[in-house]
C-alpha positions in Angstrom: -0.1 -0.3 0.0 1.4 3.4 -1.0 1.7 6.0 2.1 0.1 9.5 0.6 1.7 12.7 2.1 -1.5 14.4 1.9 -4.2 13.6 -0.8 -3.5 15.9 -3.8 -6.2 17.2 -5.6 -7.0 16.1 -9.2 -5.4 19.3 -10.7 -2.3 19.1 -8.2 -2.0 15.4 -9.4 -2.1 16.3 -13.1 0.7 18.9 -12.4 2.9 16.5 -10.4 2.4 14.0 -13.1 3.4 16.3 -15.9 6.5 17.4 -13.5 7.5 13.7 -13.3 6.6 12.7 -17.1 8.6 15.9 -18.5 11.9 15.4 -16.1 11.9 11.7 -17.3 11.6 12.6 -21.0 14.5 14.8 -20.6 16.7 12.1 -19.2 15.6 9.7 -22.0 15.8 12.0 -25.0 19.4 12.8 -24.1 20.1 9.3 -24.6 18.9 9.3 -28.1 19.0 12.7 -29.4 23.1 12.4 -29.9 22.5 9.3 -32.1 21.6 11.1 -35.7 24.6 13.3 -34.7 26.8 10.9 -34.1 28.5 11.5 -37.7 28.9 15.1 -37.0 30.2 14.5 -33.6 32.7 11.8 -35.0 33.8 14.5 -37.2 34.0 17.3 -35.3 35.3 16.0 -32.2 37.6 13.1 -33.8 36.1 9.9 -32.2 37.2 6.7 -33.5 34.8 4.1 -34.9 34.5 1.8 -31.8 35.0 4.6 -29.5 31.9 6.4 -30.9 30.0 4.2 -28.8 31.1 5.7 -25.7 29.1 8.7 -26.6 26.5 6.5 -25.6 28.0 4.4 -22.7 29.6 7.3 -20.9 26.2 8.6 -20.1 24.1 5.3 -19.8 27.2 3.7 -17.6 27.0 6.2 -15.0 23.2 6.7 -15.1 23.1 2.9 -14.4 26.2 2.6 -11.9 25.1 5.3 -9.7 21.2 4.6 -10.0 20.9 2.5 -6.8 22.9 5.1 -4.6 20.5 7.8 -6.3 17.5 6.1 -5.1 19.2 5.3 -1.5 19.9 9.4 -1.3 16.3 9.6 -2.2 14.8 7.5 0.6 17.7 9.1 3.4 17.6 12.7 2.4 14.1 13.3 0.8 13.2 12.7 -2.8 11.9 15.9 -3.7 15.6 17.3 -2.3 17.2 14.5 -4.5 15.2 15.2 -7.6 16.0 18.9 -7.9 19.6 18.2 -7.0 19.6 15.8 -10.0 18.0 18.2 -12.3 20.7 20.8 -11.2 23.6 18.4 -11.8 21.9 17.1 -15.0 21.5 20.8 -16.6 24.9 22.0 -15.7 26.3 18.9 -17.1 24.1 19.5 -20.7 25.6 23.0 -20.9 29.2 21.8 -20.6 28.4 19.2 -23.3 27.2 21.3 -25.7 30.5 23.5 -24.9 32.7 20.6 -25.4 35.7 21.0 -28.1 37.1 17.6 -27.5 36.4 13.6 -27.6 37.3 13.3 -23.9 36.0 16.6 -22.5 32.6 15.5 -24.0 32.8 11.9 -22.5 33.5 13.4 -19.1 30.5 15.6 -19.0 28.3 12.9 -20.5 29.8 10.9 -17.4 28.9 13.6 -15.1 25.3 14.0 -16.9 24.8 10.4 -16.2 25.3 10.8 -12.4 22.9 13.6 -12.3 20.2 11.2 -14.1 21.0 8.4 -11.6 19.9 11.0 -8.9 17.1 12.3 -10.9 15.7 9.0 -12.3 14.6 6.9 -9.3 13.0 10.0 -7.5 10.6 10.2 -10.5 9.2 6.6 -10.3 9.2 6.6 -6.4 7.4 10.1 -6.6 4.9 8.6 -8.9 4.6 5.4 -6.5 3.8 7.9 -3.3 1.3 10.3 -5.2 -0.6 7.8 -7.0 -2.7 5.0 -5.3 -1.8 1.4 -6.3 -4.5 0.1 -8.7 -5.8 1.6 -11.8 -4.6 5.2 -10.8 -1.2 4.1 -10.5 -1.3 1.7 -13.4 -2.6 4.7 -15.7 0.4 6.6 -14.4 2.8 4.1 -15.0 1.7 3.7 -18.5 1.8 7.4 -19.1 5.1 6.9 -17.8 6.1 4.3 -19.8 5.0 5.9 -22.9 6.7 9.3 -22.2 10.3 7.1 -22.0 9.6 5.3 -25.4 8.3 8.2 -27.3 11.0 10.5 -26.3 13.7 7.9 -27.5 12.3 8.4 -30.8 11.5 11.9 -30.8 15.0 12.2 -29.7 16.3 10.6 -32.6 14.3 12.8 -34.9 15.0 16.0 -33.0 18.6 15.3 -32.5 19.1 14.7 -36.8 17.1 17.5 -37.4 19.2 20.1 -35.1 22.3 18.2 -36.0 21.8 19.2 -40.0 19.7 22.3 -39.4 21.3 24.0 -36.4 24.2 22.2 -34.3 24.3 18.6 -32.6 25.1 20.9 -29.3 21.6 22.8 -29.6 19.7 19.7 -28.3 21.6 19.9 -24.9 21.4 23.6 -24.4 17.7 22.9 -24.3 18.0 21.4 -21.3 18.6 24.6 -19.2 15.1 26.4 -19.8 13.6 23.1 -19.1 15.2 22.3 -16.0 15.1 25.6 -14.6 11.2 25.5 -15.0 10.8 21.9 -13.4 12.8 23.0 -10.6 10.3 25.9 -9.9 7.2 23.7 -10.5 8.8 21.1 -8.2 9.0 23.5 -5.0 5.6 24.8 -5.6 3.8 21.7 -6.5 5.5 18.5 -4.6 6.0 17.8 -1.0 9.2 16.7 0.6 9.1 13.0 1.3 9.8 11.8 4.9 13.5 11.4 5.5 14.7 7.7 7.1 18.1 7.4 8.9 20.3 5.1 7.3 23.9 5.3 5.7 25.0 5.2 2.2 26.6 2.0 0.9 29.4 3.7 -1.2 31.5 0.6 -1.3 28.6 -1.1 -3.1 28.2 1.9 -5.3 31.9 2.0 -6.4 32.4 -1.8 -7.2 29.1 -2.0 -9.1 30.2 1.1 -11.1 33.6 -0.3 -11.9 32.3 -3.5 -12.4 29.7 -2.7 -15.0 32.1 -0.3 -16.5 34.7 -3.1 -16.9 32.2 -5.2 -18.8 31.2 -2.0 -21.2 35.0 -1.3 -21.6 36.1 -4.9 -22.4 33.0 -5.2 -25.1 33.9 -2.2 -26.8 37.6 -3.0 -26.6 37.0 -6.3 -28.2 35.8 -4.5 -31.4 38.8 -2.7 -31.8 41.5 -4.8 -30.5 39.9 -8.8 -30.8 39.3 -11.1 -27.9 42.7 -12.2 -27.3 43.7 -8.6 -26.6 45.5 -8.5 -22.9 43.3 -5.5 -21.9 40.3 -6.9 -23.2 40.8 -10.0 -21.1 41.8 -8.3 -17.9 38.8 -5.7 -18.2 36.3 -8.6 -18.3 38.0 -10.6 -15.5 38.3 -7.7 -13.4 34.7 -7.1 -14.0 33.3 -10.4 -13.1 35.4 -10.2 -9.6 34.0 -6.3 -8.8 30.6 -7.4 -9.6 31.0 -10.8 -7.6 32.7 -8.6 -4.9 29.3 -6.3 -5.2 27.1 -9.1 -4.3 29.1 -10.1 -1.1 28.7 -6.5 -0.1 25.0 -6.4 -0.8 24.7 -9.7 1.2 26.6 -8.5 4.6 25.8 -4.4 4.4 23.5 -3.5 6.9 21.5 -1.2 4.3 22.4 -2.1 1.1 21.8 -0.1 -1.9 20.6 -3.1 -3.5 18.3 -5.2 -1.4 18.9 -8.6 -2.5 15.5 -9.7 -1.1 13.9 -7.8 -4.3 14.9 -10.5 -5.9 12.9 -13.1 -3.8 10.0 -12.6 -6.1 10.6 -14.7 -9.3 8.4 -12.1 -11.0 10.7 -8.8 -10.3 13.7 -10.9 -11.0 12.3 -12.2 -14.3 11.0 -8.2 -15.0 14.7 -6.8 -14.3 16.6 -9.6 -16.5 13.9 -9.1 -19.3 14.5 -5.2 -19.0 18.1 -5.7 -19.6 17.7 -7.6 -22.7 14.7 -5.8 -24.2 16.6 -2.4 -23.8 20.0 -3.7 -25.2 18.0 -4.9 -28.4 16.0 -1.5 -28.5 19.1 0.7 -27.9 20.9 -1.2 -30.7 18.1 -0.5 -33.1 18.5 3.2 -32.6 22.2 3.2 -32.9 22.6 0.7 -35.8 19.5 2.0 -37.7 21.2 5.4 -37.5 24.5 4.1 -39.0 22.5 2.1 -41.7 20.5 5.3 -42.7 23.6 7.4 -42.9 26.4 5.2 -43.9 24.5 2.7 -45.8 21.7 4.6 -47.4 23.6 8.0 -47.5 20.8 10.0 -45.7 21.6 13.3 -43.9 21.2 13.5 -40.2 17.4 15.6 -40.6 16.1 12.6 -43.2 17.6 10.1 -40.8 15.7 11.5 -37.9 12.6 11.9 -39.8 12.9 8.2 -41.3 12.4 7.2 -37.6 8.7 8.3 -37.4 7.2 4.9 -38.1 8.5 3.9 -34.9 6.7 6.6 -32.9 3.5 6.6 -34.8 2.2 3.5 -33.3 4.1 3.2 -29.9 2.6 6.2 -28.4 -1.4 5.1 -29.1 -0.5 1.6 -27.9 1.4 2.9 -25.0 -1.6 5.3 -23.8 -4.1 2.4 -24.5 -2.0 -0.2 -22.3 -4.5 0.6 -19.0 -7.6 -0.3 -21.1 -6.4 -3.1 -22.8 -5.3 -4.5 -19.3 -8.8 -4.9 -18.5 -9.7 -7.0 -21.3 -6.3 -8.9 -21.6 -3.7 -9.4 -18.5 -0.9 -7.3 -18.7 1.5 -10.5 -19.2 -0.3 -11.0 -22.3 0.3 -7.6 -23.5 4.0 -8.0 -22.5 4.3 -11.4 -24.7 2.6 -10.0 -27.8 4.6 -7.0 -27.6 7.9 -9.0 -27.7 6.8 -10.9 -30.2 6.1 -7.7 -32.4 9.7 -7.0 -31.5 11.3 -10.3 -32.7 9.4 -10.3 -36.0 10.5 -6.3 -36.5 14.2 -6.8 -35.3 14.6 -9.8 -37.7 13.1 -8.1 -40.9 15.2 -5.3 -40.3 18.4 -7.6 -40.1 17.7 -8.3 -44.0 18.0 -4.6 -45.2 20.7 -4.0 -47.4 22.4 -1.2 -49.6 19.8 -1.6 -52.6 16.5 -2.2 -49.9 13.5 0.1 -50.4 13.2 2.4 -47.2 9.6 1.6 -46.8 9.8 -2.2 -47.1 13.1 -2.8 -45.2 13.1 0.1 -42.6 9.7 1.8 -42.2 7.3 -1.2 -41.9 9.7 -2.9 -39.2 9.8 0.2 -37.4 6.1 0.0 -37.1 6.0 -3.4 -35.6 9.1 -2.2 -33.1 6.8 0.9 -32.3 4.0 -1.5 -31.3 6.6 -3.7 -29.5 7.6 -0.9 -27.2 4.1 0.6 -26.7 2.8 -2.8 -25.3 5.8 -4.0 -23.5 7.7 -1.1 -21.4 4.6 -0.4 -19.0 3.8 -3.9 -17.9 7.6 -4.6 -17.7 7.7 -1.5 -15.5 4.9 -2.6 -13.1 6.1 -6.4 -12.6 9.5 -4.7 -11.8 7.7 -2.9 -8.4 5.4 -5.8 -7.9 4.4 -5.9 -4.3 7.4 -3.9 -3.4 6.6 -2.7 0.4 6.7 1.4 1.0 10.3 1.3 2.8 11.5 -0.2 -0.5 10.0 1.8 -3.1 13.1 3.9 -3.8 15.2 0.6 -4.0 12.9 -1.1 -6.5 12.5 2.0 -8.8 16.2 2.2 -8.8 16.4 -1.4 -9.5 14.1 -1.0 -12.5 16.2 2.2 -13.9 19.3 0.0 -13.3 18.0 -2.6 -15.5 17.1 -0.2 -17.9 20.5 1.8 -18.1 22.6 -1.8 -17.8 20.7 -2.9 -20.9 21.5 0.2 -22.5 25.2 0.4 -22.0 26.2 -3.1 -21.5 23.7 -4.5 -24.3 24.9 -1.7 -26.8 28.7 -2.8 -26.1 27.7 -6.3 -26.7 26.0 -5.5 -30.0 28.9 -3.3 -30.8 31.6 -6.1 -30.2 29.3 -8.7 -32.2 29.4 -6.3 -34.9 33.3 -5.6 -35.1 33.7 -9.2 -35.2 31.1 -10.2 -37.9 32.9 -6.8 -39.8 36.7 -7.8 -39.2 38.6 -7.3 -42.5 35.9 -5.8 -44.4 36.1 -2.3 -45.7 33.8 0.7 -47.1 30.3 -0.4 -47.8 30.7 -4.1 -47.0 31.9 -3.1 -43.7 29.0 -1.0 -42.9 26.2 -3.3 -43.9 27.9 -6.4 -42.1 28.2 -4.5 -38.8 24.2 -3.7 -39.4 23.4 -6.9 -40.2 25.3 -8.5 -37.3 23.8 -6.1 -34.8 20.5 -6.8 -35.8 20.9 -10.4 -35.7 22.4 -10.0 -32.2 19.2 -8.0 -31.2 16.8 -10.3 -32.4 18.5 -12.8 -30.3 18.4 -10.6 -27.1 14.8 -10.4 -27.7 14.0 -14.1 -28.1 15.8 -14.5 -24.7 13.6 -11.8 -23.2 10.9 -13.7 -24.3 12.1 -17.0 -23.1 12.4 -15.2 -19.4 9.1 -13.7 -19.3 7.8 -17.0 -20.4 9.5 -19.0 -17.4 9.4 -16.3 -14.4 6.5 -14.1 -15.1 4.0 -15.4 -16.9 2.8 -18.4 -14.8 -0.5 -19.5 -13.1 -0.4 -18.7 -9.4 -3.3 -18.1 -7.1 -2.5 -15.1 -5.0 -1.8 -15.4 -1.4 -2.2 -12.8 1.6 1.8 -13.3 1.8 2.0 -12.9 -2.0 1.0 -9.4 -2.8 2.5 -9.8 -6.2 0.6 -12.9 -6.9 -2.0 -11.1 -8.9 0.2 -9.9 -11.4 2.1 -13.1 -11.9 -1.1 -14.8 -13.3 -1.0 -14.9 -17.1 
């Protein structure tokens, strides 16, 4: 049961939901807004081919790595306070990214921007849980939340392409300043501070998890440049395994861990986290490699490339908004399964695209399927990730959902970059670009098939809800 600070009036609830959604849109937008500008960034700042993936991974890595610490900070210091602090760091870093004159400076500030997002994002979902009662009201709010996240990812690609070609790739980051300031003012006016809880920060857990995930990402991206036999690649991956194992030991022994391991006692939540990692890995790969295909293989400019993603949005938003109504006739789990199946078909279809393929049949039509997939999948997956969570764990559970999201975005993309690099080794020119895209989409299809298998074996199962199993109702297919 959610504990309301004071029963918000409908108008105030609308304002709170708007603040939460706009802030989350801004966070997700900055993951995708650089994608269609990557060739311009590549030229202006001197990135290597494989190193270009770090424009994404530097952000998503610190985002995911510090997310649990950010969620814990919200529980201890107050979620409104951390929401505002995260916004402040985010907009300052955005200005610095826009002003960057070298690859190193851009990556450094992208990492800092990710830290700001890590503080901000858990508070968005936790504030949503706090202000919207469990049941239809929260389901509706979560559906809008998921719709905003998915739609902004696609809109970011479109806006980023238009700005990169007609203004500058830097302009998208400068837009965060007025939006961020307006959100801070609105937050103080509309959202009450949540109660503080005494506790300690699990800094050792945060450091080991961030460095461990960073080692995984670095190792996979390094393999695309230097191969799997490269000593640095091997040491990085081994070090990552050791650090992540140490993280689990620390969390098991910590009095107040940033990731309470009892969250994984629910098979539904555990399955939701794993599915989110796999699903987001495939979807971020879809945006990243579709951009490269459109610009490097088809020869489109940034603006046309961005507009080429519109089919992925056309059906995404309507389906996402319709999820609360659809759940009344079909279970959330059935919608999730159907959504992932649409994603598998769309991704497999995209993997057949070549230099001679028609945009309509090879790109636009499968993008429609992927848009439907995102619309049907993300909201039920978010709800499954916080199913049956006690109020005291709301911050940690929302942090875990977002960590899985960013882990998929960073590690998933690095895996696809490694697969693409291995498949295209020794090739040059257009053959190299086509081979990379085919391999990445094939690997993305495999990720989605694995995601479906996880959903079917951990979330979709017939159980009867029991008093000691509040998540049971969500477990039934």
